[in-house]
N, C-alpha and C positions, 0 to 999 in steps of 0.2 A: 737211569734215564727215563724209565717208564714212570717213576714217581714224579719227576719234574713236569711231564706233559699232563699228568692227572691234576697236579696242583694248579697249573696254568688254566685248565678248563674250568676248575672250580672258581677261580678268581674272575674269569670272564663271566661266569653264570651269576656271581654276586653283583657284578657291575650292571648286568642286564636286568635284574629284578626291579630296581627302582623305576626303570623306564616303563615296565608293564603295569605297575601300580598306578602310575599317573594316567594311563589311558584305560579308563573303566568302560565296561560295556554299557550301552544305553539302558535306562530303566525300562522294565516291562510294563506294558499298559495294564490298568486295573482289570481284573477278571472277577466276575461275581462268584462268590463261594458256591461250592456244589450243594445240591439239595434244594435250595430256594425255599419259597414259602409253601406252606401246607396247602394242598388242593383237595377239594371234595372228590369222593369216589365217583360221583355222578358225572364229574367233568372228565375223568379218565376213561370211563367205560366206553364211550363212543369212539375214542381214539384206538383203544385195544380192539374193539369190534371191527372198526374200519380196516385195521391192519390185517386181521384174520380174513375178512371178506375179500380184500384185495388179493390176498394170497391165493384164494380159490376162484378169482376171476370176477368178483363183483365190485364195481366202482361205487355203487350206492347200495348200502345194506337195506335200504327201505324197499327195494324190489322184492327181497325175500319176506320181509315182515309185512308188507302190504300186498302180497300176491293175490289174496282173495278179492281185494278191492280193485285190483288192476284187471283181472280176467273174469271175475264173477264166480258165483258159488259152484256152478256146474263144472267149470273147467278146473277150479282150484281143488276140487275133491279128487281129481284123477291126474293132476299134473303138479310138478314142483320144479322151480327153477334150480338148475345145478350150477351154471356159471355163464358169464358173458365174456366172449373173446372178441377183441377188436383187432383190425389190421394194425400192423406195426406203425406206431407213431400217430394213430388216428383215434378219435373218440366217436366216430360215426361209422355206420355200415357194418356193425358187429354181428356176431352169431350168438343167439340165445340157445343154450343147451338146456333142454327140459328132460326131467325124469318122468316117465309115464307108467301108470300102473295098469295091469291087465291088457286087454285087447283093444285099447282105445286109440291106438296109433292110426288106423285107417280113418277114423272120424276126425282125429286131430290134424291129419294131413290136409283135410278140406277146410279146417278152421284156422290153419296156420297164418294166413294173411290177416285174419281178425286179431289173432294174438299179437302179431307184429304191430298192427295199428294201435292196439290198446297200450302196449308197452311204450311205443313211441309217443303216444299221447301223454303217458305218465312222465316220460323224460322231458317232453316239450320240444324235441327235435328228432330227426331220423337216426336214432342211435342203433336200432336193430334192423338188419336187412334180411336175415335168414333165421330159421329155427331148425335146430338139430335135436332129434328125439332119441332117447334111449330107454329101454325097459328097466324098471326097478320098483322098489317098494316105496309107495307114497303114503305118508301118514297125513290124513286130512287135518288141517288146522281148525281150531274152534272158530265158529262164525263171529264176525265182528259185530259187537253191540255198541250202539251209540251211547255216549255218556249221558247220565241223567242230568236234567236241568238242576243247577245248583240252587237257584232261587227263583220262585215263580214270579211272573210279572203280575202286578196287582191289577184288578179289574178297573180301578178308579183311573187308570192311565188314559183310557178312552174318553172319559168325561172331561179331563183336563185339556184335551185337544180341541174342544169346541170353542175355546176362547181365542184360537188363532184365526186371524182375519184372512190370510191368504189361503184360498181353497186348495190350490195346488200343493202348497206346503203341508196343509192339514191332511190331505189324502196320502201323501208320501209318509208322513209320520204315523198315520193310522195303519198303513200297510206294514211299516217297520214294527209297530207295537204288536200287530197280529202275528208277524213272523217270529218275534221274540217269545210270544206266548206258546207257540207250538214247539214240540221237541225237535231238535235238529235231525235231519235225515242226511245220510251220506249219499253222494251221487252214485248212481248205478252205472257201472261200465260193463257193457256186455258185448 
């Protein structure tokens, strides 16, 4: 009797198979193959750096790389940004953690509002509300040197401006030519 029930189940399974073949699963949508197009290393490095800086509390890596421009030479020699912590779910009113070398903490306590102001000026909004300082080893970064002019402005440019009839336009163009002739200077933030 056990053989009869086994044969009946096999027969039922054979009858059920054609029904499942008729009802196929819907086709999967097209997916782009892995790997994609080749990308330049210079395109990938900012993403890698951004991830590393976010891990250590920096939303913008430019705060670290441009610290000397933000706070000035005097403060950049004795301080170094360690991280920025924001309140949960916010991007304003954060705390800037600084590493300070030597016995500069008492002086920097008095200058902390200026540091907050210059960092907020760099961000363009009130990103930092507090500064927290810890003692540590600070390696001063090399001073920022402006890039050299790639091509000098010819002196004949001033003579060609005399043919312009509108005196206001001529004055503006002369000032622009004089500005192009001088090497660029970075704005000083102190």
